VEXTORTI-499255 format. One record per residue (C-alpha): residue number from 0; x, z, y. Coordinates in Angstrom, 1 decimal. Layout:
// VEXTORTI-499255
PT   pos        X        Z        Y
PT   NUM        X        Z        Y
...
//
This chain:
// VEXTORTI-499255
PT   pos        X        Z        Y
PT     0      0.0      0.2     -0.2
PT     1      1.2     -1.0      3.3
PT     2      1.7      1.8      6.0
PT     3     -0.3      1.8      8.9
PT     4      2.5      2.0     11.1
PT     5      4.4     -0.6     10.3
PT     6      5.7     -2.7     13.2
PT     7      4.0     -5.7     13.7
PT     8      5.8     -9.4     14.7
PT     9      5.4     -9.7     18.6
PT    10      4.7     -6.1     19.7
PT    11      7.0     -3.6     20.7
PT    12      8.6     -1.7     18.0
PT    13      7.4      2.0     18.1
PT    14      9.6      4.7     19.9
PT    15     11.3      6.9     17.4
PT    16      9.7     10.1     17.2
PT    17     11.9     12.8     17.7
PT    18     13.3     15.0     14.9
PT    19     11.1     17.9     13.9
PT    20     12.7     21.6     14.5
PT    21     13.7     23.3     11.2
PT    22     11.7     24.8      9.1
PT    23     11.4     28.5      8.0
PT    24     14.6     29.0      5.9
PT    25     16.4     26.0      7.1
PT    26     18.3     27.9     10.2
PT    27     18.7     27.4     13.5
PT    28     19.7     24.4     15.8
PT    29     20.9     25.9     19.4
PT    30     21.7     23.5     22.1
PT    31     23.8     24.9     25.0
PT    32     23.8     23.2     28.3
PT    33     26.0     24.7     30.9
PT    34     29.3     24.4     32.6
PT    35     32.6     26.3     31.7
PT    36     31.0     29.7     31.4
PT    37     29.6     28.2     28.4
PT    38     32.5     26.2     26.7
PT    39     35.2     28.7     27.5
PT    40     36.9     30.1     24.5
PT    41     34.3     27.7     22.4
PT    42     31.7     30.3     22.8
PT    43     28.8     28.5     21.1
PT    44     30.9     28.7     18.2
PT    45     31.7     32.1     18.5
PT    46     28.0     32.6     17.8
PT    47     27.8     30.5     14.9
PT    48     30.8     32.3     13.2
PT    49     28.7     35.5     14.0
PT    50     25.7     34.1     12.3
PT    51     27.9     32.9      9.5
PT    52     29.6     36.4      9.2
PT    53     26.2     37.8      8.7
PT    54     25.0     35.3      5.9
PT    55     22.7     33.0      8.5
PT    56     22.9     29.2      8.8
PT    57     23.2     28.1     12.4
PT    58     23.8     24.9     14.0
PT    59     25.4     24.6     17.5
PT    60     25.6     21.5     20.2
PT    61     27.2     21.7     23.5
PT    62     26.5     19.3     26.6
PT    63     28.6     20.5     29.3
PT    64     30.3     19.6     32.8
PT    65     33.0     21.2     34.5
PT    66     31.6     23.1     37.9
PT    67     28.3     21.8     37.4
PT    68     24.6     23.5     37.6
PT    69     21.6     22.6     36.3
PT    70     20.5     19.7     39.2
PT    71     23.8     17.9     38.3
PT    72     23.0     17.8     34.4
PT    73     19.5     16.5     35.4
PT    74     21.2     13.9     37.6
PT    75     23.7     12.9     34.9
PT    76     21.1     12.5     32.6
PT    77     22.7     13.1     29.5
PT    78     21.4     16.7     28.9
PT    79     18.1     15.2     28.7
PT    80     19.0     12.5     26.2
PT    81     20.0     15.2     23.5
PT    82     17.2     17.3     24.2
PT    83     15.1     14.3     23.3
PT    84     17.0     13.5     20.4
PT    85     14.5     16.6     18.9
PT    86     15.3     19.1     15.9
PT    87     16.4     21.9     18.1
PT    88     15.4     25.7     17.5
PT    89     16.2     27.0     20.9
PT    90     17.8     25.1     24.0
PT    91     20.2     27.4     26.5
PT    92     20.5     26.7     30.1
PT    93     23.1     28.1     32.4
PT    94     24.6     27.8     35.3
PT    95     26.5     29.8     37.7
PT    96     25.8     33.6     39.1
PT    97     22.7     31.8     41.0
PT    98     22.4     35.2     43.2
PT    99     21.9     33.6     46.7
PT   100     18.4     32.7     47.0
PT   101     18.7     29.0     47.7
PT   102     20.8     28.9     44.4
PT   103     18.3     31.1     42.5
PT   104     15.1     28.7     43.8
PT   105     17.4     26.1     42.7
PT   106     17.7     27.4     39.3
PT   107     14.2     28.0     38.8
PT   108     12.9     24.1     39.9
PT   109     15.8     23.1     37.5
PT   110     14.6     25.6     34.7
PT   111     11.3     24.3     34.9
PT   112     11.9     20.9     34.4
PT   113     13.9     20.7     31.5
PT   114     11.4     23.2     30.3
PT   115      9.0     20.0     29.7
PT   116     11.4     18.3     27.8
PT   117     12.1     21.3     25.5
PT   118      8.6     21.7     25.0
PT   119      8.0     18.2     24.0
PT   120     10.5     18.5     21.2
PT   121      8.9     21.8     20.1
PT   122     11.9     24.2     20.8
PT   123     12.2     27.0     23.2
PT   124     14.1     27.5     26.2
PT   125     16.4     30.3     26.9
PT   126     18.6     31.6     29.8
PT   127     22.0     32.5     29.5
PT   128     22.9     35.1     32.2
PT   129     26.4     35.2     33.3
PT   130     28.1     37.3     35.8
PT   131     29.6     36.8     39.3
PT   132     32.9     36.9     40.2
PT   133     35.2     40.4     40.5
PT   134     35.4     40.1     44.0
PT   135     31.4     40.0     43.6
PT   136     30.9     43.0     41.7
PT   137     27.7     44.0     43.4
PT   138     25.9     41.4     42.9
PT   139     25.0     41.8     39.1
PT   140     21.7     42.7     39.6
PT   141     20.6     39.7     42.0
PT   142     22.3     37.6     39.1
PT   143     20.0     39.5     36.6
PT   144     17.0     39.0     38.4
PT   145     17.6     35.4     39.0
PT   146     18.0     34.5     35.3
PT   147     15.0     36.9     34.4
PT   148     12.8     35.0     36.7
PT   149     13.7     31.5     35.6
PT   150     13.3     32.7     32.3
PT   151      9.9     34.4     32.6
PT   152      8.8     31.2     34.6
PT   153      8.8     29.4     31.2
PT   154      8.2     31.6     29.0
PT   155     11.8     31.6     27.8
PT   156     14.2     33.9     25.9
PT   157     16.8     35.8     28.1
PT   158     20.2     36.3     26.7
PT   159     21.3     39.4     29.3
PT   160     25.1     38.3     28.5
PT   161     26.2     39.3     32.0
PT   162     24.6     42.9     31.2
PT   163     26.8     43.3     28.1
PT   164     29.5     43.3     30.6
PT   165     28.3     45.9     32.8
PT   166     27.2     47.9     29.8
PT   167     30.8     47.4     28.2
PT   168     32.5     48.4     31.7
PT   169     30.7     51.9     31.7
PT   170     32.4     52.5     28.1
PT   171     35.4     50.9     28.7
PT   172     36.8     50.3     32.5
PT   173     39.5     48.5     31.0
PT   174     38.0     46.1     28.6
PT   175     39.5     42.6     29.5
PT   176     36.3     40.5     30.3
PT   177     37.6     38.5     33.0
PT   178     40.4     35.5     32.7
PT   179     43.2     35.8     35.3
PT   180     41.0     33.9     37.5
PT   181     38.5     36.7     38.0
PT   182     35.6     34.6     37.5
PT   183     36.0     32.7     33.6
PT   184     35.7     35.1     30.5
PT   185     38.7     35.8     28.7
PT   186     38.1     35.6     24.7
PT   187     37.1     39.1     24.9
PT   188     34.7     38.2     27.4
PT   189     33.3     35.2     25.6
PT   190     32.8     37.4     22.7
PT   191     31.1     40.0     24.6
PT   192     28.3     37.0     25.3
PT   193     28.4     35.6     21.7
PT   194     27.4     39.0     20.7
PT   195     24.4     39.2     22.9
PT   196     23.2     35.4     22.5
PT   197     23.3     36.6     18.3
PT   198     21.3     39.8     18.8
PT   199     18.7     37.9     20.7
PT   200     18.8     34.9     18.5
PT   201     18.2     36.9     15.2
PT   202     16.1     40.1     16.5
PT   203     18.9     42.3     15.4
PT   204     22.0     44.2     16.7
PT   205     25.6     43.0     16.7
PT   206     26.9     46.4     15.0
PT   207     28.9     45.7     12.0
PT   208     30.0     42.0     12.9
PT   209     33.3     41.1     12.4
PT   210     36.3     41.0     15.2
PT   211     38.1     38.6     13.8
PT   212     36.3     35.1     13.5
PT   213     37.7     31.5     12.7
PT   214     36.0     29.0     15.1
PT   215     35.1     25.3     14.2
PT   216     38.5     23.6     14.5
PT   217     40.5     26.7     13.0
PT   218     41.2     28.6     16.2
PT   219     40.7     32.3     15.8
PT   220     39.0     34.9     18.0
PT   221     40.6     38.1     17.4
PT   222     39.4     41.7     19.0
PT   223     40.7     44.9     18.3
PT   224     38.5     46.6     16.0
PT   225     38.1     49.8     18.2
PT   226     37.0     47.3     21.3
PT   227     34.6     45.4     19.0
PT   228     32.7     48.1     18.4
PT   229     32.7     49.2     22.1
PT   230     31.5     45.6     22.7
PT   231     28.7     45.4     20.1
PT   232     27.1     48.7     21.3
PT   233     27.3     47.1     24.6
PT   234     25.4     44.2     23.8
PT   235     22.8     46.2     21.7
PT   236     22.3     48.5     25.3
PT   237     22.0     45.3     27.3
PT   238     19.4     43.5     24.9
PT   239     17.3     46.2     24.5
PT   240     17.0     47.0     28.2
PT   241     17.2     43.3     29.8
PT   242     16.7     40.9     27.2
PT   243     13.7     38.6     26.6
PT   244     12.5     37.0     23.5
//
């Protein structure tokens, strides 16, 4: 019997439908859209390695541009094309701290635009909260508010990674989360962010996860075990206080 959807000569070929998101038990597929605060230290693949260590299947991909905000991604167009491929469980959006009012409103507007395409492929939007540079630590609350509002606008998930940094410093003021430039994350900072993201994705505290991880290309992330315990506690506190699932 011929399929009723068989292409007939002389008519435009039907558009290919996006791949459906994975079903129960098939694992999560997560697309990260952001800038160097996402791709530094291969952070999405740290999340993947954490999941693997816990026996969970997580496929990650990233569409990143150095120094870009969400409007830059929108104008570039590659992020929309990756979203439209479909099959994603969650699409994570990230830009700079966005603590200023004009930057906050820009992020909220672009989050709403991206959320439409994310919804079309059956995925869930998420916001990856980052942090201000080390000269503007007083702006942490404004950064959190900006990302929280953007997540609430679209019924999305909030990964409060920046608050995990603050919770870590309350426990260990010398935790080396920044690189020397005072803005980008060190491997320890990216590990802390990944703990928060992992915990929110899987709805569980990250205590007991490894301090030593092998990533996609054989690179290693290695955190001193005692510090890793501190960071895991900090991520749990931040997720419980500020995370939105």
